[in-house]
C-alpha positions in Angstrom: -22.7 20.6 98.4 -21.2 17.2 97.6 -24.7 15.7 97.6 -25.9 18.3 95.2 -22.9 17.7 92.8 -23.4 14.0 92.9 -27.0 14.4 92.2 -26.3 16.6 89.2 -23.8 14.1 87.7 -26.3 11.3 88.2 -29.0 13.3 86.4 -26.7 14.1 83.5 -25.7 10.5 83.1 -29.4 9.4 83.2 -30.2 12.0 80.5 -27.3 10.8 78.2 -28.4 7.1 78.6 -32.0 8.0 77.8 -31.0 9.9 74.7 -28.8 7.0 73.6 -31.7 4.6 74.1 -34.0 6.7 72.1 -31.5 6.6 69.1 -31.6 2.8 68.9 -28.7 0.4 68.1 -25.7 1.8 66.2 -25.6 0.9 62.5 -22.2 1.3 60.8 -22.3 2.9 57.3 -22.1 0.6 54.3 -18.6 0.1 52.9 -17.7 2.4 50.0 -17.2 0.7 46.6 -13.8 1.2 45.2 -13.8 2.9 41.7 -12.9 0.7 38.8 -10.4 2.2 36.4 -10.2 1.0 32.7 -6.7 0.8 31.2 -6.0 3.8 29.0 -5.0 3.0 25.4 -3.4 5.6 23.2 -5.2 4.2 20.2 -6.9 1.0 19.1 -4.4 0.1 16.5 -5.8 -3.4 16.2 -9.3 -2.4 15.3 -9.9 -3.3 11.6 -13.6 -2.7 11.6 -14.9 -0.3 9.0 -14.5 1.3 5.6 -11.1 1.9 4.0 -9.7 3.0 0.7 -6.2 3.3 -0.8 -3.7 3.0 -3.6 -1.4 0.3 -4.9 1.3 -0.5 -7.5 2.8 -3.8 -8.5 4.1 -6.1 -11.2 2.4 -8.9 -13.2 3.9 -11.8 -15.2 2.4 -14.6 -17.4 2.4 -18.3 -16.8 3.7 -19.7 -20.2 0.3 -19.2 -21.8 -0.1 -21.6 -24.7 -0.9 -20.2 -28.2 -2.2 -22.3 -31.1 -2.9 -21.3 -34.8 -3.6 -23.9 -37.5 -1.4 -26.5 -35.9 1.5 -24.2 -34.9 2.1 -23.6 -31.2 4.0 -21.4 -29.0 3.8 -19.6 -25.6 3.1 -16.1 -24.4 4.5 -14.7 -21.2 2.9 -11.3 -20.8 4.5 -9.1 -18.1 4.6 -5.5 -17.0 3.8 -2.9 -14.3 0.4 -1.7 -13.1 -1.0 0.7 -10.5 -4.4 1.7 -9.2 -6.6 1.9 -6.2 -8.8 -0.2 -3.9 -11.8 0.3 -1.6 -13.2 -2.2 1.0 -15.0 -2.9 4.2 -14.0 -5.1 7.2 -16.1 -6.6 9.9 -14.1 -7.8 13.0 -15.1 -10.5 15.4 -12.3 -10.6 18.0 -9.4 -12.0 16.0 -11.5 -12.9 12.9 -11.7 -10.3 10.2 -14.2 -10.7 7.3 -14.3 -8.3 4.4 -14.9 -7.3 0.8 -12.6 -5.4 -1.5 -12.8 -4.1 -5.0 -9.8 -2.7 -7.0 -9.0 -1.3 -10.4 -5.6 -1.1 -12.0 -4.3 0.5 -15.2 -1.7 -1.9 -16.6 0.9 -2.5 -19.3 1.1 -6.3 -19.2 1.9 -7.6 -22.7 3.9 -10.1 -24.8 4.2 -11.2 -28.4 5.7 -14.3 -30.0 6.2 -15.9 -33.4 4.6 -19.2 -34.5 5.6 -21.6 -37.3 9.1 -20.0 -37.8 7.8 -16.5 -38.0 4.8 -17.3 -40.3 2.4 -15.9 -37.7 3.0 -13.2 -35.0 0.6 -13.2 -32.0 0.3 -10.6 -29.3 -1.5 -10.2 -25.9 -2.1 -6.9 -24.2 -3.8 -6.2 -20.9 -4.6 -2.5 -20.6 -6.4 -2.7 -17.2 -7.7 -5.3 -14.8 -10.0 -5.4 -11.8 -11.0 -7.7 -9.0 -13.9 -8.0 -6.6 -12.9 -10.3 -3.7 -13.9 -11.6 -0.3 -11.3 -11.6 2.4 -10.9 -13.7 5.6 -8.1 -12.8 8.0 -6.5 -13.2 11.4 -5.8 -10.0 13.3 -2.6 -10.4 15.4 -2.2 -7.0 17.2 -1.6 -4.4 14.5 -1.0 -7.0 11.8 -3.6 -8.6 9.6 -2.9 -11.8 7.7 -5.5 -12.8 5.2 -6.6 -15.0 2.3 -8.7 -13.6 -0.6 -10.5 -14.8 -3.6 -13.2 -13.8 -6.1 -14.0 -12.5 -9.5 -11.5 -10.9 -11.9 -12.0 -9.2 -15.3 -9.7 -7.3 -17.7 -9.5 -5.4 -20.9 -7.8 -8.0 -23.0 -6.6 -7.4 -26.6 -5.5 -10.5 -28.7 -4.1 -10.2 -32.2 -2.6 -12.4 -34.9 -0.8 -11.3 -38.0 0.3 -13.4 -41.0 1.4 -12.5 -44.5 -2.2 -13.0 -45.7 -4.4 -12.0 -42.8 -4.6 -9.9 -39.7 -7.1 -10.5 -36.9 -7.7 -8.9 -33.5 -10.1 -9.0 -30.7 -10.6 -6.5 -27.9 -12.8 -7.8 -25.1 -13.6 -7.7 -21.4 -12.5 -11.1 -20.3 -13.5 -12.5 -16.9 -12.4 -15.3 -14.6 -11.3 -15.8 -11.1 -8.6 -14.7 -8.7 -7.0 -16.2 -5.6 -4.3 -15.0 -3.2 -3.3 -13.6 0.1 -1.5 -10.8 1.8 -0.5 -9.0 5.0 -1.5 -5.6 6.3 0.2 -3.6 9.1 -1.3 -0.6 10.9 1.5 1.9 11.5 -0.9 4.7 12.7 -4.5 4.7 14.0 -6.0 5.3 10.5 -3.2 4.2 8.2 -1.9 0.8 7.1 0.6 -0.7 4.6 -0.2 -3.8 2.7 1.6 -6.4 0.5 -0.4 -8.8 -1.6 -0.1 -11.7 -4.1 -2.9 -12.6 -6.5 -3.2 -15.2 -9.2 -5.6 -14.2 -12.0 -7.1 -16.7 -14.5 -9.1 -15.2 -17.4 -9.7 -18.4 -19.2 -9.4 -19.3 -22.9 -9.8 -16.8 -25.8 -10.5 -17.7 -29.4 -10.0 -15.7 -32.7 -11.6 -17.2 -35.8 -11.3 -16.1 -39.4 -11.3 -17.4 -43.0 -7.7 -18.5 -42.7 -8.0 -20.4 -39.4 -8.5 -20.3 -35.6 -6.2 -18.9 -33.0 -6.7 -19.9 -29.4 -4.8 -19.0 -26.2 -5.2 -19.1 -22.4 -4.5 -16.0 -20.4 -3.5 -16.2 -16.7 -0.9 -14.3 -14.7 0.6 -13.7 -11.3 0.7 -10.3 -9.5 2.5 -8.9 -6.5 1.8 -5.4 -5.2 2.3 -3.0 -2.3 -0.2 -0.4 -1.2 -1.4 2.0 1.5 -4.9 2.3 3.0 -6.7 5.0 5.0 -9.2 3.6 7.5 -12.3 5.5 8.6 
């Protein structure tokens, strides 16, 4: 009996070894790659890429604009409030933001003064003005700091009145504008902005039988606004 039992155990062991030999050498499975998790952001508040539009309001004031008429001289300091809207597009390259913006404002920027002890009264009125500008900015988180410059034009009315003559000229005057500002995103699609612009519309001339009136028109503006970003 013992011999039979030993013979059976030996046969089982031989069969197991033979089966293992048939299976070949053991190859462990390849290591599993660990999943990579991207950080979750609530919103990309610092993404300035894309189209936007908004509204603004501000104040403008003149720059001691000289006025001359037949040897008499004085200065005009037009000032007043304005309000309007803007539309623009930004392209973002990491921290660098490049863009274009156009705006249009209705305005009440005006002044009048007397020349030659009241002999002549001159007046300047700006009923609206507009700019088309390039922008270059630095994006620091949800804040954008930028410089801007481009073309400016305005509906400019110039007039002079004397006891003997009255002359006026209503024209679309054009020039350049330079400035800068700061914009802050307080929500994924909304931002607030503050901006300064200097606007120079050049020299204007009024000529008539009684003489020639010339003046330069330039002014400073500050404004605040809100933008919606697509």
